[in-house]
C-alpha positions as CSV (number, residue, x, y, z in Angstrom):
1,X,8.2,-35.7,64.1
2,X,7.8,-32.3,65.8
3,X,4.1,-32.9,66.1
4,X,4.6,-36.2,67.8
5,X,7.1,-34.7,70.2
6,X,4.7,-31.9,71.1
7,X,1.9,-34.4,71.9
8,X,4.3,-36.4,74.0
9,X,5.4,-33.3,75.9
10,X,1.8,-32.3,76.4
11,X,1.1,-35.6,78.0
12,X,4.2,-35.4,80.2
13,X,3.6,-31.8,81.2
14,X,-0.2,-31.5,81.8
15,X,-1.3,-27.9,82.0
16,X,2.0,-26.6,80.8
17,X,1.5,-26.8,77.0
18,X,-1.5,-25.8,74.9
19,X,-2.6,-28.0,72.1
20,X,-1.2,-26.5,68.9
21,X,-0.2,-28.3,65.7
22,X,3.3,-26.9,65.6
23,X,5.4,-24.8,67.8
24,X,7.5,-22.2,66.1
25,X,11.2,-21.7,66.4
26,X,12.0,-18.6,68.5
27,X,14.8,-16.1,68.0
28,X,15.5,-13.3,70.6
29,X,17.7,-10.5,69.2
30,X,19.1,-8.2,71.8
31,X,21.3,-5.2,71.1
32,X,23.4,-3.6,73.8
33,X,23.9,0.1,74.6
34,X,21.7,1.1,71.6
35,X,20.1,4.5,71.6
36,X,16.4,4.2,70.9
37,X,16.3,6.8,68.1
38,X,19.4,5.4,66.2
39,X,17.7,3.2,63.6
40,X,16.6,4.1,60.1
41,X,13.0,2.9,61.0
42,X,13.0,5.3,63.9
43,X,13.7,8.2,61.5
44,X,17.4,8.6,62.0
45,X,19.2,9.7,58.9
46,X,22.8,9.5,60.2
47,X,22.9,5.8,60.6
48,X,22.0,3.0,58.2
49,X,20.2,-0.1,59.5
50,X,18.7,-1.7,56.3
51,X,18.2,-5.1,57.8
52,X,16.5,-4.0,61.0
53,X,14.4,-1.6,58.9
54,X,13.2,-4.4,56.7
55,X,12.5,-6.7,59.7
56,X,10.7,-4.0,61.6
57,X,8.6,-3.3,58.5
58,X,7.6,-7.0,58.5
59,X,6.7,-6.9,62.2
60,X,4.3,-5.6,64.8
61,X,6.6,-2.7,65.9
62,X,6.2,-0.9,69.2
63,X,8.3,2.2,69.1
64,X,7.6,3.1,72.8
65,X,9.3,0.1,74.4
66,X,11.3,0.3,77.7
67,X,14.0,-1.8,79.3
68,X,16.1,-1.3,82.5
69,X,18.9,1.2,82.4
70,X,21.8,-1.2,82.7
71,X,22.8,-4.6,81.4
72,X,22.6,-7.3,84.0
73,X,19.2,-6.4,85.5
74,X,17.8,-6.2,82.0
75,X,19.1,-9.6,81.1
76,X,17.8,-11.1,84.3
77,X,14.4,-9.7,83.5
78,X,14.6,-11.5,80.1
79,X,15.4,-14.7,81.9
80,X,12.7,-14.4,84.6
81,X,10.0,-12.2,83.3
82,X,10.1,-10.1,86.5
83,X,11.2,-6.6,87.4
84,X,14.6,-6.3,89.2
85,X,13.1,-5.6,92.6
86,X,11.5,-9.1,92.3
87,X,14.2,-11.1,90.6
88,X,16.9,-9.6,92.8
89,X,19.6,-8.7,90.2
90,X,19.5,-4.9,90.5
91,X,23.1,-4.1,89.3
92,X,26.1,-5.5,87.5
93,X,28.3,-6.1,90.6
94,X,28.2,-6.3,94.3
95,X,29.3,-3.1,96.1
96,X,32.4,-3.4,98.3
97,X,30.2,-2.7,101.3
98,X,27.6,-5.4,100.5
99,X,27.2,-8.1,103.2
100,X,28.3,-10.7,100.7
101,X,31.1,-8.8,99.1
102,X,34.0,-10.3,101.2
103,X,33.2,-13.7,99.7
104,X,32.3,-12.3,96.3
105,X,34.1,-9.5,94.6
106,X,33.7,-8.8,90.9
107,X,35.2,-12.0,89.7
108,X,33.2,-14.4,91.9
109,X,29.6,-14.4,90.6
110,X,28.2,-17.1,92.9
111,X,26.0,-14.8,95.1
112,X,24.5,-13.3,92.0
113,X,24.1,-16.7,90.3
114,X,22.4,-18.1,93.3
115,X,20.0,-15.2,93.6
116,X,19.1,-15.4,89.9
117,X,18.5,-19.2,90.0
118,X,16.2,-18.8,93.0
119,X,13.5,-17.3,90.8
120,X,10.5,-19.5,90.1
121,X,10.9,-19.6,86.3
122,X,14.0,-19.3,84.1
123,X,13.1,-18.9,80.4
124,X,15.7,-21.2,78.7
125,X,15.2,-24.0,81.2
126,X,11.4,-23.8,80.7
127,X,11.8,-23.9,76.9
128,X,14.3,-26.8,77.1
129,X,12.0,-28.7,79.4
130,X,9.2,-28.2,76.9
131,X,11.2,-29.9,74.1
132,X,13.0,-27.0,72.5
133,X,16.7,-27.1,71.7
134,X,18.0,-23.8,73.1
135,X,21.2,-21.9,72.2
136,X,22.9,-19.1,74.1
137,X,25.2,-16.6,72.4
138,X,26.5,-13.2,73.5
139,X,25.8,-11.7,76.8
140,X,24.8,-13.7,79.8
141,X,25.7,-12.4,83.2
142,X,26.6,-14.4,86.3
143,X,26.0,-17.9,85.0
144,X,27.0,-20.4,82.4
145,X,24.6,-21.4,79.7
146,X,23.9,-24.7,81.2
147,X,23.1,-23.3,84.7
148,X,20.1,-21.4,83.3
149,X,19.0,-24.4,81.3
150,X,20.2,-23.8,77.7
151,X,20.8,-27.1,76.0
152,X,23.7,-25.5,74.0
153,X,25.7,-22.3,74.4
154,X,28.9,-20.4,74.2
155,X,29.3,-19.0,77.8
156,X,30.7,-22.0,79.7
157,X,31.9,-20.1,82.8
158,X,30.3,-17.5,85.0
159,X,31.4,-14.0,84.1
160,X,30.5,-10.4,84.2
161,X,29.4,-10.1,80.6
162,X,29.4,-13.5,78.9
163,X,32.9,-14.7,78.4
164,X,33.5,-16.7,75.2
165,X,29.9,-15.9,74.1
166,X,31.0,-12.3,73.4
167,X,32.7,-13.4,70.2
168,X,29.3,-13.9,68.4
169,X,28.7,-11.3,65.7
170,X,32.1,-9.7,66.1
171,X,33.8,-12.8,64.9
172,X,31.0,-14.2,62.6
173,X,27.7,-16.0,62.9
174,X,28.9,-19.6,62.3
175,X,28.0,-20.9,65.7
176,X,24.4,-19.8,65.2
177,X,24.3,-21.4,61.7
178,X,25.6,-24.7,63.0
179,X,23.1,-24.8,65.8
180,X,20.2,-24.1,63.4
181,X,21.5,-26.9,61.1
182,X,21.6,-29.3,64.1
183,X,18.1,-28.5,65.2
184,X,16.7,-28.9,61.7
185,X,18.4,-32.2,61.4
186,X,17.0,-33.4,64.7
187,X,13.5,-32.1,63.7
188,X,13.3,-30.1,66.9
189,X,11.9,-26.6,67.5
190,X,14.7,-24.2,68.6
191,X,15.3,-21.1,70.6
192,X,18.2,-18.8,69.8
193,X,19.4,-16.2,72.4
194,X,21.3,-13.7,70.2
195,X,22.7,-11.0,72.5
196,X,26.0,-9.8,71.0
197,X,28.2,-7.2,72.6
198,X,27.1,-4.7,69.9
199,X,27.0,-1.8,69.5
200,X,28.5,-1.8,73.1
201,X,32.2,-0.9,73.4
202,X,34.9,-1.7,72.5
203,X,33.9,0.6,69.6
204,X,36.2,-1.1,67.0
205,X,34.0,-1.5,63.9
206,X,35.5,-2.9,60.7
207,X,37.6,-0.3,58.9
208,X,35.2,-0.1,55.9
209,X,32.4,1.0,58.2
210,X,34.6,3.4,60.2
211,X,35.6,5.1,56.9
212,X,31.9,5.1,55.7
213,X,30.9,7.3,58.7
214,X,34.0,9.4,59.1
215,X,33.1,13.1,58.9
216,X,29.4,12.4,58.8
217,X,28.4,12.9,62.4
218,X,28.4,15.7,65.0
219,X,31.2,14.1,66.9
220,X,33.9,11.5,66.3
221,X,32.5,9.4,69.0
222,X,29.1,9.4,67.3
223,X,30.5,8.5,64.0
224,X,32.2,5.4,65.4
225,X,29.1,4.5,67.3
226,X,27.0,4.6,64.1
227,X,29.5,2.3,62.5
228,X,29.0,-0.1,65.4
229,X,25.3,0.0,64.9
230,X,25.5,-0.8,61.2
231,X,27.9,-3.7,62.1
232,X,25.2,-5.0,64.5
233,X,22.6,-4.6,61.7
234,X,24.7,-6.6,59.3
235,X,24.8,-9.5,61.8
236,X,21.0,-9.4,62.1
237,X,20.8,-9.5,58.3
238,X,23.0,-12.6,58.3
239,X,20.9,-14.4,60.8
240,X,17.6,-13.5,59.0
241,X,18.9,-14.5,55.6
242,X,20.1,-17.9,57.1
243,X,16.6,-18.6,58.4
244,X,15.2,-17.8,54.9
245,X,17.8,-19.9,53.2
246,X,16.8,-22.8,55.3
247,X,13.1,-22.3,54.6
248,X,12.5,-21.4,58.3
249,X,11.3,-17.8,58.1
250,X,7.6,-18.5,58.2
251,X,8.1,-21.0,61.1
252,X,10.2,-18.7,63.2
253,X,9.0,-16.1,65.7
254,X,11.5,-13.2,66.2
255,X,11.5,-10.6,68.9
256,X,13.9,-7.7,69.0
257,X,14.8,-5.0,71.6
258,X,17.8,-3.4,73.2
259,X,18.8,-4.0,76.9
260,X,19.6,-0.3,77.6
261,X,20.4,2.9,76.0
262,X,23.5,5.1,75.5
263,X,24.6,8.6,74.8
264,X,25.6,8.4,71.2
265,X,27.7,11.4,71.1
266,X,29.2,11.8,74.6
267,X,29.6,8.1,75.5
268,X,30.9,7.6,79.0
269,X,31.2,11.4,79.3
270,X,27.4,12.0,79.0
271,X,24.6,11.9,81.5
272,X,20.9,11.2,81.1
273,X,21.6,7.9,79.2
274,X,22.9,4.6,80.4
275,X,22.3,3.9,84.1
276,X,19.7,6.7,84.2
277,X,15.9,6.8,84.1
278,X,15.8,9.2,81.2
279,X,14.7,8.2,77.7
280,X,18.2,7.7,76.2
281,X,18.8,5.2,79.0
282,X,15.7,3.1,79.0
283,X,13.7,3.5,75.8
284,X,13.9,0.9,73.0
285,X,11.9,-0.1,70.0
286,X,10.4,-3.6,70.3
287,X,9.2,-5.6,67.4
288,X,7.8,-9.1,66.9
289,X,7.7,-10.9,63.6
290,X,5.9,-14.2,62.7
291,X,4.9,-14.2,59.0
292,X,1.3,-15.0,58.5
293,X,0.6,-15.0,62.2
294,X,1.4,-11.5,63.4
295,X,0.1,-8.6,61.3
296,X,2.8,-6.0,60.5
297,X,1.7,-2.8,62.2
298,X,3.6,0.3,63.6
299,X,2.4,1.4,67.0
300,X,3.9,4.8,68.1
301,X,1.6,5.4,71.0
302,X,1.2,2.4,73.4
303,X,3.7,1.4,76.0
304,X,5.5,-2.0,76.1
305,X,8.0,-3.2,78.6
306,X,10.9,-5.7,78.8
307,X,8.8,-7.7,81.2
308,X,6.5,-8.5,78.3
309,X,9.2,-10.6,76.5
310,X,9.0,-13.7,78.6
311,X,5.2,-14.0,78.7
312,X,5.2,-13.5,74.9
313,X,7.7,-16.2,74.3
314,X,6.1,-18.6,76.7
315,X,2.8,-18.1,75.0
316,X,4.2,-18.5,71.5
317,X,5.7,-21.8,72.6
318,X,2.4,-23.0,74.0
319,X,3.5,-22.7,77.7
320,X,1.2,-21.3,80.4
321,X,2.3,-18.0,81.8
322,X,2.6,-17.9,85.6
323,X,0.3,-15.4,87.3
324,X,3.3,-13.8,89.1
325,X,4.5,-12.4,85.8
326,X,3.4,-8.8,85.2
327,X,3.9,-8.7,81.4
328,X,1.6,-9.2,78.5
329,X,1.7,-11.3,75.3
330,X,2.8,-8.7,72.8
331,X,0.9,-10.4,70.0
332,X,-2.3,-9.3,71.8
333,X,-2.3,-5.7,70.5
334,X,-5.7,-5.0,72.1
335,X,-4.3,-6.0,75.6
336,X,-1.4,-3.6,75.0
337,X,-3.7,-0.8,74.0
338,X,-5.8,-1.4,77.2
339,X,-2.8,-1.2,79.5
340,X,-2.0,2.4,80.6
341,X,1.0,2.0,82.9
342,X,4.4,0.4,83.1
343,X,7.2,0.7,85.7
344,X,10.9,1.0,85.3
345,X,13.4,0.6,88.2
346,X,16.8,2.3,88.2
347,X,19.5,1.1,90.6
348,X,23.2,1.7,91.3
349,X,25.7,-0.1,89.1
350,X,27.0,-1.9,92.2
351,X,24.5,-3.7,94.4
352,X,24.4,-2.4,98.0
353,X,22.6,-5.5,99.4
354,X,21.5,-8.4,97.2
355,X,18.9,-9.4,99.7
356,X,17.3,-5.9,99.9
357,X,16.8,-4.2,96.6
358,X,15.5,-1.0,98.3
359,X,19.0,-0.1,99.4
360,X,20.2,0.3,95.8
361,X,17.4,2.3,94.2
362,X,18.5,5.6,92.5
363,X,15.1,6.3,91.0
364,X,11.7,4.7,90.1
365,X,9.8,5.5,86.9
366,X,6.1,5.5,86.3
367,X,5.0,5.7,82.6
368,X,1.3,6.3,82.2
369,X,0.3,7.2,78.7
370,X,2.4,10.1,77.8
371,X,3.1,11.1,81.5
372,X,6.4,10.2,83.0
373,X,7.1,10.5,86.7
374,X,10.7,10.0,88.1
375,X,10.8,9.5,91.8
376,X,14.2,9.8,93.7
377,X,15.4,6.6,95.3
378,X,17.2,5.8,98.5
379,X,20.8,6.4,97.2
380,X,22.6,8.3,94.6
381,X,24.6,6.8,91.7
382,X,28.0,5.2,92.3
383,X,30.7,7.7,92.6
384,X,33.0,5.8,90.2
385,X,30.2,5.6,87.6
386,X,29.0,9.2,87.9
387,X,30.7,10.2,84.6
388,X,27.9,8.5,82.7
389,X,25.0,8.3,85.1
390,X,22.8,10.9,86.6
391,X,19.7,11.2,88.8
392,X,18.0,14.5,89.6
393,X,17.4,13.8,93.3
394,X,14.1,15.6,93.0
395,X,10.6,14.5,91.7
396,X,10.4,15.0,88.0
397,X,7.3,15.0,85.8
398,X,7.5,15.1,82.0
399,X,4.9,15.2,79.2
400,X,6.6,13.0,76.6
401,X,4.0,13.9,74.0
402,X,5.0,17.6,73.9
403,X,8.5,17.2,75.4
404,X,10.1,13.9,74.2
405,X,13.6,15.0,75.3
406,X,12.5,15.7,78.9
407,X,13.5,19.4,79.0
408,X,10.8,20.8,81.3
409,X,10.0,19.4,84.7
410,X,6.2,19.9,85.3
411,X,6.1,18.5,88.9
412,X,5.5,21.9,90.5
413,X,2.8,22.8,88.0
414,X,0.9,19.5,88.2
415,X,0.9,18.3,91.8
416,X,-2.3,16.3,91.3
417,X,-0.7,14.3,88.5
418,X,2.4,13.7,90.6
419,X,0.2,12.4,93.5
420,X,-1.8,10.1,91.1
421,X,1.3,8.5,89.5
422,X,3.1,8.2,92.9
423,X,0.1,6.2,94.2
424,X,0.5,3.8,91.2
425,X,4.2,3.3,92.1
426,X,3.4,2.8,95.8
427,X,0.9,0.1,94.9
428,X,3.5,-1.6,92.7
429,X,6.5,-1.3,95.0
430,X,6.7,1.3,97.8
431,X,10.3,2.2,98.8
432,X,10.7,4.1,102.0
């Protein structure tokens, strides 16, 4: 049945689909406020992530992945395949001084919704149009599930985080199970967007996990945070076991990453993490699993970006990738190895002008091999968010190979390298 549907879709959508015998199911797993080093498979001995460890071991794992430093821009990139300066969602809310703020405010998401939907491609809609059943759970900023083209979903009203969708994981996985059952019954390929509010606050893990980590961390905050991570890991294990129970593991492509980082021990009191261009704010492991189709490999050297997710999923589904998208198909390990440079954009939490991204830039990041350049933006961080955001306000250059925690600014010592990397950024997007 799936094969006949695919052939029909290929006839109806010439040039959109490639001729493959069977399209896989697709599952996107996205954690939230998850420090890149806080997984067992990343070498952390303070937190237990047995399910993610196993899944990563079965995958092509890129440990040097990068996302944007705050939620809404990252999720918009996952919907569009574009950097925030291109898709237009640079922050979580409109600033009070924004030209559209008098009609908007934090509750009214219409200007943000309209800007997001103006993009040339929206991932769930494209997959739905290609014959997939698509299901949204967890975080989804500014729109309802149907507005971005999911056939099914939990977020039925526009909101800041995801409204009713935020219960997934925290209150069980039954909605995902039911959707998978329905898709199997209808003999349709499916896409699951699993983006729970985990390990994001509120940090209220089950008491059994809270007790497990009590007294085993450098701070009380860190202990509860680790309990939240294991809680998230348990939900990933539930989802993966359900796929296996249904005989779907070999026919399902899974991609995992986090939308931004976090200070695991200081939380909102820490800097150089969420809302910042530093490693704890933007780095994330990324892995892809497709048994028999993707060779399990660990890559600790090459750079991957959140902009690679949409091209990867489109390609997996047999859908042509628009030239406007800067990302790569992460299954093509050779192409990833040949790419030297990726770009990260850091903006204020509140958008100064939704029609002009340059007015909200706090810093721009160029990652080229092991060199990392941070360029000051046009504005500083929001005063009301300064407790957990920071930007140096000066040019910073780090050698991540020898200095992974960014302790020594080499900009003054290596002016030629600064000039070279700045030229790469200017060619990508020059902000005056």
